[in-house]
MARBA-3410 file (N, C-alpha, C, O; in Angstrom, 1 decimal):
169
21.1,-27.9,-11.2,21.0,-26.9,-10.0,19.6,-26.3,-10.0,19.0,-26.0,-8.9 ~ 18.9,-26.3,-11.3,17.5,-25.7,-11.3,16.6,-26.7,-11.4,15.5,-26.4,-11.8 ~ 16.8,-28.2,-11.2,15.9,-29.1,-11.1,14.8,-28.8,-10.1,15.0,-28.6,-8.9 ~ 13.6,-29.0,-10.7,12.3,-28.8,-9.7,11.8,-27.4,-9.7,10.8,-27.2,-9.0 ~ 12.4,-26.3,-10.5,12.1,-25.0,-10.3,11.0,-24.5,-11.3,10.5,-23.4,-11.3
10.8,-25.5,-12.3,10.0,-25.1,-13.5,8.9,-24.5,-13.1,8.7,-23.4,-13.6 ~ 8.0,-25.1,-12.2,6.7,-24.5,-11.9,6.9,-23.1,-11.6,6.2,-22.3,-12.2 ~ 7.9,-22.7,-10.5,8.0,-21.4,-10.1,8.2,-20.6,-11.3,7.5,-19.6,-11.4 ~ 9.1,-20.8,-12.1,9.7,-19.8,-13.3,8.4,-19.8,-14.4,8.2,-18.7,-15.0 ~ 7.6,-20.9,-14.5,6.6,-20.7,-15.5,5.5,-19.9,-14.9,5.0,-19.1,-15.7
5.2,-19.9,-13.6,4.2,-19.1,-12.9,4.6,-17.7,-12.9,3.8,-16.9,-13.2 ~ 6.2,-17.3,-12.7,6.6,-16.0,-12.7,6.3,-15.5,-14.1,5.8,-14.3,-14.3 ~ 6.7,-16.4,-15.2,6.6,-15.8,-16.6,5.1,-15.5,-16.8,4.8,-14.4,-17.3 ~ 4.3,-16.3,-16.5,3.0,-16.2,-16.7,2.3,-14.8,-16.0,1.5,-14.0,-16.5 ~ 2.9,-14.6,-14.8,2.4,-13.5,-14.2,3.0,-12.2,-14.8,2.3,-11.2,-15.0
4.3,-12.1,-15.1,4.9,-11.1,-15.8,4.2,-10.7,-17.0,4.0,-9.5,-17.2 ~ 3.7,-11.7,-17.9,3.1,-11.5,-19.1,1.7,-11.0,-19.1,1.3,-10.2,-19.9 ~ 1.1,-11.6,-18.0,-0.2,-11.2,-17.7,-0.3,-9.7,-17.3,-1.2,-8.9,-17.7 ~ 0.4,-9.4,-16.4,0.4,-8.0,-15.6,1.1,-7.0,-16.9,0.8,-5.8,-16.8 ~ 1.8,-7.3,-17.8,2.2,-6.4,-18.8,0.9,-6.3,-19.6,0.7,-5.1,-19.9
0.0,-7.3,-20.0,-1.3,-7.0,-20.6,-2.0,-6.0,-19.9,-2.4,-5.0,-20.4 ~ -2.3,-6.3,-18.6,-2.9,-5.5,-17.8,-2.6,-4.0,-17.7,-3.4,-3.1,-17.7 ~ -1.2,-3.9,-17.8,-0.7,-2.6,-17.7,-1.0,-1.8,-19.0,-1.2,-0.5,-19.0 ~ -1.1,-2.6,-20.1,-1.4,-1.9,-21.3,-2.9,-1.5,-21.4,-3.2,-0.5,-22.0 ~ -3.9,-2.3,-20.7,-5.2,-2.1,-20.6,-5.4,-0.9,-19.8,-6.2,0.0,-20.2
-4.5,-0.7,-18.6,-4.7,0.5,-17.8,-4.2,1.9,-18.7,-4.8,2.9,-18.6 ~ -3.2,1.8,-19.3,-2.7,2.7,-20.2,-3.8,3.4,-21.1,-4.1,4.6,-21.2 ~ -4.2,2.3,-21.7,-5.3,2.6,-22.7,-6.5,3.4,-22.3,-7.2,4.0,-23.1 ~ -6.8,3.2,-20.9,-7.9,3.9,-20.5,-7.5,5.2,-20.3,-8.3,6.1,-20.3 ~ -6.2,5.4,-20.2,-5.6,6.9,-20.0,-5.4,7.5,-21.2,-4.7,8.5,-21.2
-5.7,7.0,-22.5,-4.9,7.6,-23.6,-5.8,9.0,-24.0,-5.2,9.7,-24.8 ~ -6.9,9.2,-23.5,-7.6,10.4,-23.9,-6.8,11.7,-23.2,-7.0,12.9,-23.6 ~ -5.9,11.4,-22.1,-5.4,12.5,-21.5,-4.0,13.0,-22.3,-3.0,12.2,-22.5 ~ -4.1,14.2,-22.7,-2.9,14.7,-23.5,-2.2,15.7,-23.0,-1.2,16.2,-23.7 ~ -2.6,16.2,-21.7,-1.9,17.4,-21.2,-0.5,16.9,-21.0,-0.2,15.8,-20.9
0.4,17.9,-21.0,1.7,17.6,-20.6,2.0,16.9,-19.2,2.9,16.0,-19.1 ~ 1.3,17.4,-18.2,1.4,16.7,-16.9,1.0,15.4,-17.0,1.7,14.5,-16.4 ~ -0.1,15.0,-17.8,-0.5,13.5,-17.7,0.4,12.7,-18.5,0.4,11.4,-18.4 ~ 1.2,13.3,-19.5,2.0,12.4,-20.2,3.3,12.1,-19.3,3.8,11.0,-19.2 ~ 3.9,13.2,-18.7,5.0,13.1,-17.8,4.5,12.1,-16.7,5.2,11.1,-16.4
3.5,12.2,-16.1,2.9,11.2,-15.1,3.0,9.9,-15.4,3.5,9.1,-14.6 ~ 2.3,9.6,-16.8,2.2,8.2,-17.2,3.6,7.7,-17.3,3.9,6.6,-16.7 ~ 4.5,8.3,-18.0,5.9,8.0,-18.4,6.6,7.8,-16.9,7.3,6.8,-16.8 ~ 6.4,8.6,-15.9,7.1,8.3,-14.7,6.8,7.1,-14.0,7.6,6.6,-13.3 ~ 5.5,6.5,-14.2,5.2,5.4,-13.7,5.2,4.2,-14.6,5.4,3.1,-14.1
5.1,4.4,-15.7,4.8,3.3,-16.6,6.1,2.7,-17.1,6.2,1.4,-17.0 ~ 7.1,3.3,-17.6,8.1,2.6,-18.1,9.0,1.9,-17.1,9.5,0.8,-17.4 ~ 9.2,2.4,-15.8,9.8,1.5,-14.8,9.0,0.3,-14.5,9.5,-0.8,-14.4 ~ 7.7,0.4,-14.3,6.7,-0.9,-14.2,6.9,-1.9,-15.2,7.1,-3.1,-14.9 ~ 6.8,-1.3,-16.4,7.0,-2.2,-17.6,8.4,-3.0,-17.6,8.4,-4.2,-17.9
9.4,-2.3,-17.3,10.7,-2.8,-17.2,10.7,-4.0,-16.3,11.1,-5.1,-16.8 ~ 10.3,-3.7,-15.0,10.1,-4.8,-14.0,9.4,-6.1,-14.5,9.8,-7.2,-14.4 ~ 8.1,-5.7,-14.9,7.4,-7.0,-15.5,8.1,-7.8,-16.7,8.1,-9.0,-16.9 ~ 8.7,-6.9,-17.6,9.4,-7.5,-18.7,10.6,-8.2,-18.2,11.0,-9.2,-18.8 ~ 11.3,-7.6,-17.3,12.5,-8.3,-16.5,12.2,-9.6,-15.9,13.1,-10.5,-15.8
11.1,-9.8,-15.4,10.5,-11.0,-14.6,10.2,-12.0,-15.7,10.6,-13.2,-15.6 ~ 9.4,-11.5,-16.9,9.3,-12.5,-17.8,10.5,-12.8,-18.8,10.4,-13.8,-19.4 ~ 11.5,-12.0,-18.9,12.8,-12.4,-19.6,13.5,-13.4,-18.8,14.0,-14.4,-19.3 ~ 13.7,-13.0,-17.5,14.6,-13.9,-16.7,14.1,-15.2,-16.4,14.9,-16.2,-16.2 ~ 12.6,-15.3,-16.4,11.9,-16.7,-16.2,12.1,-17.5,-17.5,12.2,-18.7,-17.4
12.0,-16.8,-18.6,12.1,-17.5,-19.6,13.7,-17.9,-19.9,13.9,-18.9,-20.6 ~ 14.6,-17.2,-19.5,16.0,-17.6,-19.7,16.2,-18.6,-18.7,17.0,-19.5,-18.9 ~ 15.7,-18.6,-17.4,16.0,-19.8,-16.6,15.2,-21.0,-16.8,15.4,-22.0,-16.1 ~ 14.3,-21.0,-17.7,13.7,-22.1,-18.2,14.2,-22.8,-19.5,13.8,-23.9,-19.9 ~ 15.0,-22.1,-20.1,15.8,-22.5,-21.3,16.8,-23.7,-21.0,17.6,-23.7,-20.0
16.7,-24.8,-21.8,17.7,-25.9,-21.6,19.2,-25.6,-21.9,19.7,-26.0,-22.9 ~ 19.9,-25.0,-20.9,21.2,-24.6,-21.1,22.1,-25.6,-20.8,22.0,-26.2,-19.7 ~ 23.1,-26.0,-21.7,24.1,-27.1,-21.4,25.0,-26.9,-20.1,25.5,-27.8,-19.6 ~ 25.1,-25.5,-19.7,25.8,-25.2,-18.6,25.1,-24.0,-18.0,24.3,-23.3,-18.6 ~ 25.6,-23.7,-16.7,25.0,-22.7,-16.0,25.5,-21.4,-16.3,24.9,-20.3,-16.0
26.8,-21.4,-17.0,27.4,-20.1,-17.1,26.7,-19.0,-18.0,26.9,-17.8,-17.8 ~ 26.0,-19.4,-18.9,25.1,-18.2,-19.8,24.1,-17.6,-18.7,23.7,-16.4,-18.8 ~ 23.6,-18.3,-17.8,22.5,-17.9,-16.7,23.4,-16.9,-16.0,23.1,-15.7,-16.1 ~ 24.5,-17.2,-15.3,25.5,-16.7,-14.6,25.7,-15.1,-15.1,25.6,-14.1,-14.4 ~ 25.9,-15.3,-16.3,26.1,-14.0,-17.1,24.9,-13.1,-17.2,24.9,-11.9,-16.8
23.8,-13.7,-17.6,22.6,-13.1,-17.7,22.1,-12.5,-16.5,21.5,-11.4,-16.6 ~ 22.2,-13.2,-15.5,21.8,-12.7,-14.2,22.5,-11.7,-13.7,22.0,-10.6,-13.2 ~ 23.8,-11.9,-13.8,24.6,-10.6,-13.1,24.6,-9.4,-13.9,24.5,-8.3,-13.4 ~ 24.6,-9.6,-15.3,24.4,-8.5,-16.0,23.0,-7.7,-15.8,23.0,-6.5,-15.6 ~ 22.0,-8.3,-15.7,20.6,-7.9,-15.6,20.6,-7.2,-14.3,20.3,-6.0,-14.4
21.0,-7.6,-13.2,21.1,-7.1,-12.0,21.9,-5.7,-12.0,21.4,-4.7,-11.5 ~ 23.1,-5.8,-12.6,23.9,-4.5,-12.6,23.2,-3.5,-13.5,23.1,-2.3,-13.0 ~ 22.7,-3.8,-14.7,22.1,-3.0,-15.6,20.6,-2.4,-14.7,20.3,-1.2,-14.8 ~ 20.1,-3.2,-14.1,18.7,-2.9,-13.3,19.1,-1.9,-12.4,18.4,-0.8,-12.4 ~ 20.2,-2.0,-11.6,20.6,-1.1,-10.6,20.9,0.3,-11.3,20.4,1.3,-10.9
21.6,0.4,-12.2,22.1,1.4,-13.2,20.7,2.1,-13.5,20.4,3.2,-13.1 ~ 19.8,1.3,-14.2,18.6,2.0,-14.6,17.7,2.5,-13.6,16.8,3.4,-13.8 ~ 17.9,1.9,-12.5,17.2,2.5,-11.3,17.6,3.9,-10.8,16.8,4.7,-10.3 ~ 19.0,4.0,-10.9,19.4,5.4,-10.6,18.9,6.3,-11.6,18.5,7.4,-11.2 ~ 18.8,6.1,-12.8,18.4,6.9,-13.9,16.9,7.2,-13.4,16.6,8.4,-13.4
16.1,6.3,-13.0,14.7,6.5,-12.8,14.6,7.5,-11.6,13.8,8.5,-11.6 ~ 15.5,7.1,-10.6,15.4,8.2,-9.5,15.5,9.6,-9.8,14.7,10.4,-9.4 ~ 16.7,10.0,-10.7,16.9,11.2,-11.1,15.8,11.8,-12.0,15.4,13.0,-11.9 ~ 15.3,11.0,-12.8,14.2,11.4,-13.6,13.0,11.7,-12.9,12.5,12.8,-13.2 ~ 12.5,10.9,-11.8,11.5,11.1,-11.1,11.7,12.5,-10.2,10.7,13.2,-9.9
12.9,12.8,-9.7,13.1,14.0,-8.9,13.1,15.2,-9.9,12.6,16.3,-9.5 ~ 13.5,15.0,-11.2,13.6,16.0,-12.1,12.0,16.5,-12.5,11.8,17.7,-12.7 ~ 11.1,15.5,-12.6,9.8,15.8,-13.1,9.0,16.7,-12.1,8.2,17.5,-12.5 ~ 9.3,16.7,-10.9,8.6,17.3,-9.8,7.2,17.2,-10.0,6.5,18.2,-9.8 ~ 6.7,16.1,-10.3,5.3,15.7,-10.3,4.5,15.9,-9.0,3.5,16.5,-8.9
5.2,15.2,-8.0,4.8,15.2,-6.6,6.0,15.2,-5.7,7.1,14.6,-6.1 ~ 5.9,15.8,-4.5,6.7,15.7,-3.5,6.5,14.5,-2.8,5.5,14.3,-2.2 ~ 7.4,13.5,-2.8,7.3,12.4,-2.0,8.1,12.2,-0.8,9.3,12.6,-0.9 ~ 7.7,11.8,0.2,8.7,11.5,1.6,9.7,10.4,1.3,9.6,9.7,0.3 ~ 10.6,10.3,2.1,11.4,9.3,2.0,10.7,7.9,2.2,11.1,6.9,1.5
9.8,7.8,2.9,9.1,6.5,3.1,8.3,6.2,1.7,8.1,5.0,1.4 ~ 8.0,7.1,0.8,7.2,6.9,-0.3,8.2,6.5,-1.5,7.8,6.0,-2.6 ~ 9.6,6.7,-1.3,10.5,6.2,-2.2,11.0,4.7,-2.0,11.7,4.1,-2.8 ~ 10.6,4.3,-1.0,10.9,2.7,-0.8,10.5,1.9,-1.8,11.2,1.0,-2.3 ~ 9.0,2.0,-2.2,8.6,1.2,-3.3,9.6,1.5,-4.8,10.0,0.6,-5.6
9.9,2.5,-4.9,10.5,3.0,-6.1,12.0,2.9,-6.1,12.5,2.9,-7.2 ~ 12.7,2.9,-5.1,13.9,2.8,-5.0,14.6,1.6,-4.2,15.5,1.0,-4.8 ~ 14.2,1.2,-3.1,14.8,0.3,-2.3,14.3,-1.2,-2.9,15.1,-2.1,-3.2 ~ 13.0,-1.4,-2.9,12.6,-2.8,-3.6,13.3,-3.0,-4.8,14.0,-4.0,-4.8 ~ 13.2,-2.1,-5.9,13.8,-2.6,-7.2,15.2,-2.7,-7.0,15.7,-3.7,-7.5
16.3,-1.9,-6.3,17.3,-2.3,-6.3,17.6,-3.5,-5.3,18.7,-4.1,-5.4 ~ 16.9,-3.8,-4.4,17.2,-5.0,-3.7,16.7,-6.1,-4.5,17.3,-7.2,-4.3 ~ 15.8,-6.0,-5.5,15.5,-7.2,-6.3,16.8,-7.4,-7.2,17.2,-8.6,-7.4 ~ 17.3,-6.4,-7.7,18.3,-6.5,-8.8,19.6,-7.0,-8.0,20.4,-7.8,-8.5 ~ 19.8,-6.4,-6.8,21.1,-7.0,-6.0,20.9,-8.4,-5.8,21.9,-9.2,-5.9
19.7,-8.8,-5.5,19.6,-10.2,-5.2,19.9,-11.0,-6.3,20.4,-12.1,-6.2 ~ 19.5,-10.5,-7.6,20.0,-11.4,-8.8,21.2,-11.5,-8.9,21.6,-12.6,-9.3 ~ 22.1,-10.5,-8.6,23.6,-10.4,-8.7,24.1,-11.3,-7.5,25.0,-12.0,-7.8 ~ 23.5,-11.4,-6.4,24.0,-12.5,-5.5,23.7,-13.9,-6.0,24.6,-14.8,-5.9 ~ 22.5,-14.1,-6.5,22.1,-15.4,-7.2,23.2,-15.9,-8.5,23.7,-17.0,-8.6
23.6,-14.9,-9.2,24.7,-15.2,-10.1,25.8,-15.7,-9.3,26.3,-16.8,-9.4 ~ 26.2,-14.8,-8.5,27.6,-15.3,-7.6,27.1,-16.6,-6.9,28.0,-17.5,-6.9 ~ 26.1,-16.9,-6.5,25.7,-18.3,-5.8,25.7,-19.4,-6.9,26.2,-20.5,-6.7 ~ 25.3,-19.2,-7.9,25.6,-20.3,-9.2,27.0,-20.4,-9.5,27.5,-21.5,-9.6 ~ 27.7,-19.3,-9.6,29.1,-19.4,-9.8,29.9,-20.3,-8.7,30.6,-21.2,-9.0
29.6,-19.9,-7.4,30.1,-20.7,-6.3,29.4,-21.9,-5.8,29.6,-22.4,-4.7 ~ 28.6,-22.3,-6.8,28.0,-23.9,-6.7,27.1,-24.0,-5.3,27.0,-25.1,-4.8 ~ 26.5,-22.7,-4.8,25.6,-22.7,-3.5,24.5,-23.5,-3.9,24.0,-23.4,-5.1 ~ 24.0,-24.4,-2.9,22.8,-25.1,-3.3,21.7,-24.3,-3.2,20.7,-24.6,-3.8 ~ 21.6,-23.1,-2.4,20.6,-22.2,-2.2,20.5,-21.1,-3.3,19.6,-20.3,-3.3
21.5,-21.2,-4.2,21.3,-20.0,-5.4,20.1,-19.9,-5.9,19.6,-18.8,-6.0 ~ 19.4,-21.2,-6.5,18.1,-20.9,-7.1,16.9,-20.2,-6.1,16.0,-19.6,-6.5 ~ 17.1,-20.3,-4.9,16.1,-19.6,-4.0,16.4,-18.1,-4.0,15.4,-17.3,-3.9 ~ 17.7,-17.7,-4.0,18.3,-16.4,-4.1,17.6,-15.7,-5.5,16.9,-14.7,-5.4 ~ 17.8,-16.4,-6.6,17.3,-16.0,-7.9,15.7,-15.7,-7.7,15.2,-14.6,-7.8
15.1,-16.9,-7.2,13.6,-16.7,-7.1,13.1,-15.7,-6.2,11.9,-15.3,-6.2 ~ 14.0,-15.4,-5.3,13.5,-14.1,-4.4,13.8,-12.8,-5.1,13.3,-11.8,-4.6 ~ 14.6,-12.8,-6.0,15.0,-11.6,-6.9,13.8,-11.3,-7.9,13.3,-10.2,-8.1 ~ 13.4,-12.5,-8.4,12.5,-12.2,-9.3,11.1,-11.9,-8.7,10.3,-11.1,-9.2 ~ 10.8,-12.6,-7.5,9.5,-12.2,-7.0,9.7,-10.9,-6.3,8.6,-10.4,-5.9
10.7,-10.3,-6.1,10.9,-8.7,-5.6,10.8,-8.0,-6.9,10.3,-6.8,-6.8 ~ 11.1,-8.3,-7.9,11.0,-7.4,-9.0,9.4,-7.4,-9.4,8.8,-6.4,-9.7 ~ 8.8,-8.8,-9.2,7.4,-8.7,-9.6,6.5,-7.8,-8.4,5.6,-7.0,-8.8 ~ 6.9,-7.9,-7.2,6.3,-7.0,-6.3,6.5,-5.6,-6.7,5.5,-4.9,-6.6 ~ 7.7,-5.1,-7.1,8.1,-3.9,-7.3,6.9,-3.4,-8.6,6.1,-2.5,-8.4
7.1,-4.2,-9.6,6.1,-3.9,-10.8,4.6,-3.8,-10.4,3.9,-3.0,-11.0 ~ 4.2,-4.5,-9.4,2.7,-4.5,-9.0,2.5,-3.2,-8.3,1.6,-2.5,-8.7 ~ 3.5,-2.7,-7.4,3.5,-1.6,-6.7,3.5,-0.5,-7.7,2.7,0.4,-7.4 ~ 4.2,-0.4,-8.7,4.2,0.6,-9.7,3.1,0.6,-10.5,2.6,1.7,-10.7 ~ 2.4,-0.5,-11.0,1.1,-0.5,-11.7,0.1,-0.1,-10.8,-0.8,0.6,-11.3
0.1,-0.3,-9.5,-0.8,0.2,-8.6,-0.9,1.8,-8.5,-1.9,2.5,-8.4 ~ 0.4,2.3,-8.5,0.5,3.8,-8.3,0.0,4.5,-9.6,-0.6,5.5,-9.6 ~ 0.3,3.7,-10.9,0.0,4.3,-12.1,-1.5,4.3,-12.4,-2.1,5.3,-12.9 ~ -2.2,3.2,-12.0,-3.7,3.3,-11.9,-4.2,4.6,-10.9,-5.0,5.3,-11.2 ~ -3.7,4.6,-10.0,-4.1,5.6,-9.0,-3.8,7.0,-9.6,-4.8,7.8,-9.7
-2.7,7.2,-10.1,-2.2,8.5,-10.9,-3.5,8.8,-12.1,-4.1,9.8,-12.3 ~ -3.7,7.8,-12.8,-4.7,7.9,-13.8,-6.1,8.2,-13.3,-6.8,9.0,-13.9 ~ -6.5,7.6,-12.3,-7.6,8.0,-11.6,-7.9,9.2,-10.9,-9.0,9.6,-10.7 ~ -6.8,9.8,-10.3,-6.8,11.1,-9.8,-6.8,12.2,-10.7,-7.4,13.2,-10.4 ~ -6.1,12.0,-11.9,-5.9,12.9,-12.8,-6.6,12.8,-13.9,-6.3,13.5,-14.9
-7.9,12.0,-13.8,-8.7,11.8,-15.0,-9.3,12.9,-15.6,-9.7,12.8,-16.8 ~ -9.5,14.0,-15.0,-10.2,15.3,-15.6,-9.0,16.1,-16.1,-9.3,17.2,-16.5 ~ -7.9,15.7,-16.2,-6.7,16.4,-16.8,-6.2,17.4,-16.0,-5.4,18.2,-16.5 ~ -6.5,17.4,-14.9,-6.0,18.5,-14.0,-4.7,18.4,-13.3,-4.2,19.3,-12.6
END
Protein backbone atom coordinates (compact mmCIF):
# COMPACT_ATOMS: atom_id res chain seq x y z
CA UNK A 1 0.00 0.00 0.00
CA UNK A 2 2.98 2.31 0.53
CA UNK A 3 4.64 1.34 -2.75
CA UNK A 4 5.94 4.45 -4.51
CA UNK A 5 5.91 6.67 -1.41
CA UNK A 6 9.60 6.27 -0.55
CA UNK A 7 10.67 9.60 -2.05
CA UNK A 8 8.02 11.53 -0.13
CA UNK A 9 8.91 10.00 3.22
CA UNK A 10 12.67 10.30 2.62
CA UNK A 11 12.20 13.97 1.75
CA UNK A 12 10.00 14.55 4.80
CA UNK A 13 12.55 12.82 7.06
CA UNK A 14 15.37 14.92 5.62
CA UNK A 15 13.35 18.10 6.06
CA UNK A 16 12.52 17.22 9.67
CA UNK A 17 16.15 16.40 10.48
CA UNK A 18 17.51 19.52 8.76
CA UNK A 19 14.99 21.75 10.49
CA UNK A 20 15.85 20.23 13.87
CA UNK A 21 19.47 21.18 13.18
CA UNK A 22 18.51 24.71 12.19
CA UNK A 23 16.36 24.98 15.29
CA UNK A 24 19.39 24.17 17.42
CA UNK A 25 21.37 26.85 15.59
CA UNK A 26 18.61 29.37 16.27
CA UNK A 27 18.51 28.49 19.95
CA UNK A 28 22.30 28.64 20.17
CA UNK A 29 22.13 32.25 19.00
CA UNK A 30 19.91 32.98 22.00
CA UNK A 31 21.97 31.16 24.64
CA UNK A 32 23.31 34.40 26.07
CA UNK A 33 19.83 35.32 27.23
CA UNK A 34 19.39 34.23 30.80
CA UNK A 35 16.47 36.28 32.03
CA UNK A 36 13.48 34.33 33.29
CA UNK A 37 11.30 35.87 30.58
CA UNK A 38 13.69 34.72 27.85
CA UNK A 39 13.92 31.18 29.20
CA UNK A 40 10.13 30.99 29.47
CA UNK A 41 9.62 32.39 25.98
CA UNK A 42 12.17 30.09 24.39
CA UNK A 43 10.59 27.03 26.02
CA UNK A 44 7.12 28.14 24.96
CA UNK A 45 8.13 28.06 21.32
CA UNK A 46 11.00 25.57 21.28
CA UNK A 47 9.63 22.36 22.77
CA UNK A 48 6.42 22.12 20.69
CA UNK A 49 8.35 23.03 17.54
CA UNK A 50 10.99 20.43 18.27
CA UNK A 51 8.24 17.86 18.90
CA UNK A 52 6.67 18.58 15.50
CA UNK A 53 9.97 18.21 13.63
CA UNK A 54 10.94 15.10 15.61
CA UNK A 55 7.48 13.65 14.92
CA UNK A 56 7.91 14.18 11.19
CA UNK A 57 11.32 12.51 11.33
CA UNK A 58 10.10 9.59 13.46
CA UNK A 59 6.95 8.92 11.43
CA UNK A 60 8.77 9.15 8.12
CA UNK A 61 11.38 6.67 9.29
CA UNK A 62 8.66 4.36 10.63
CA UNK A 63 6.87 4.49 7.29
CA UNK A 64 10.10 3.69 5.44
CA UNK A 65 10.83 0.60 7.54
CA UNK A 66 10.26 -2.73 5.78
CA UNK A 67 7.34 -3.96 7.91
CA UNK A 68 5.97 -7.40 7.10
CA UNK A 69 2.43 -6.07 7.60
CA UNK A 70 0.73 -2.72 8.11
CA UNK A 71 -0.55 -3.31 11.63
CA UNK A 72 2.56 -1.87 13.38
CA UNK A 73 2.20 1.29 11.29
CA UNK A 74 -1.51 1.48 12.07
CA UNK A 75 -0.72 1.33 15.79
CA UNK A 76 2.16 3.83 15.53
CA UNK A 77 0.12 6.33 13.50
CA UNK A 78 -2.96 6.03 15.71
CA UNK A 79 -1.04 6.34 18.98
CA UNK A 80 1.12 9.16 17.68
CA UNK A 81 -1.97 11.09 16.60
CA UNK A 82 -3.72 10.58 19.93
CA UNK A 83 -0.62 11.49 21.95
CA UNK A 84 -0.03 14.49 19.70
CA UNK A 85 -3.51 15.84 20.39
CA UNK A 86 -3.09 15.25 24.14
CA UNK A 87 0.30 16.99 24.06
CA UNK A 88 -1.23 19.90 22.19
CA UNK A 89 -3.79 20.37 24.97
CA UNK A 90 -0.91 20.58 27.47
CA UNK A 91 0.84 23.13 25.24
CA UNK A 92 -2.32 25.26 25.12
CA UNK A 93 -2.52 25.27 28.90
CA UNK A 94 1.16 26.06 29.30
CA UNK A 95 1.07 28.97 26.89
CA UNK A 96 -2.01 30.44 28.55
CA UNK A 97 -0.40 30.15 31.99
CA UNK A 98 2.87 31.76 30.92
CA UNK A 99 1.23 35.06 30.00
CA UNK A 100 4.13 35.88 27.69
CA UNK A 101 1.95 37.66 25.21
CA UNK A 102 -1.75 38.09 24.76
CA UNK A 103 -2.73 36.48 21.52
CA UNK A 104 -5.96 36.92 19.61
CA UNK A 105 -7.97 33.89 18.55
CA UNK A 106 -6.53 34.13 15.02
CA UNK A 107 -2.99 33.90 16.38
CA UNK A 108 -3.84 30.60 18.08
CA UNK A 109 -4.54 28.94 14.71
CA UNK A 110 -0.88 28.06 14.03
CA UNK A 111 -0.44 26.82 17.60
CA UNK A 112 -3.66 24.89 18.07
CA UNK A 113 -5.63 24.24 14.90
CA UNK A 114 -2.79 23.23 12.58
CA UNK A 115 -1.08 20.75 14.97
CA UNK A 116 -4.40 19.22 16.05
CA UNK A 117 -5.44 18.93 12.41
CA UNK A 118 -2.14 17.21 11.57
CA UNK A 119 -2.49 14.72 14.43
CA UNK A 120 -6.16 14.05 13.67
CA UNK A 121 -5.17 13.40 10.06
CA UNK A 122 -2.67 10.78 11.25
CA UNK A 123 -5.45 9.05 13.20
CA UNK A 124 -7.61 9.13 10.06
CA UNK A 125 -4.70 7.69 8.08
CA UNK A 126 -4.32 4.86 10.58
CA UNK A 127 -8.05 4.14 10.24
CA UNK A 128 -7.62 4.25 6.48
CA UNK A 129 -4.88 1.64 6.60
CA UNK A 130 -7.05 -0.55 8.82
CA UNK A 131 -9.97 -0.18 6.41
CA UNK A 132 -7.65 -0.77 3.41
CA UNK A 133 -8.53 2.58 1.80
CA UNK A 134 -6.49 3.17 -1.33
CA UNK A 135 -6.01 6.83 -0.40
CA UNK A 136 -4.76 6.16 3.16
CA UNK A 137 -1.13 6.99 2.22
CA UNK A 138 -2.32 10.39 0.95
CA UNK A 139 -4.02 11.05 4.29
CA UNK A 140 -0.87 10.12 6.23
CA UNK A 141 1.29 12.23 3.90
CA UNK A 142 -1.07 15.15 4.49
CA UNK A 143 -0.75 14.72 8.26
CA UNK A 144 3.03 14.63 8.08
CA UNK A 145 3.11 17.70 5.82
CA UNK A 146 0.78 19.52 8.22
CA UNK A 147 3.05 18.74 11.18
CA UNK A 148 6.02 19.96 9.16
CA UNK A 149 4.16 23.20 8.41
CA UNK A 150 3.30 23.58 12.09
CA UNK A 151 6.95 23.14 13.02
CA UNK A 152 8.03 25.72 10.46
CA UNK A 153 5.53 28.22 11.87
CA UNK A 154 6.79 27.53 15.40
CA UNK A 155 10.43 27.91 14.32
CA UNK A 156 9.61 31.20 12.66
CA UNK A 157 7.94 32.47 15.81
CA UNK A 158 10.86 31.29 17.94
CA UNK A 159 13.26 33.19 15.69
CA UNK A 160 11.10 36.32 15.87
CA UNK A 161 10.87 35.97 19.67
CA UNK A 162 14.65 35.76 19.95
CA UNK A 163 15.18 38.72 17.61
CA UNK A 164 12.63 40.94 19.40
CA UNK A 165 13.97 40.12 22.84
CA UNK A 166 17.65 40.16 21.98
CA UNK A 167 18.42 42.85 24.52
CA UNK A 168 16.87 40.78 27.32
CA UNK A 169 13.96 43.14 27.75
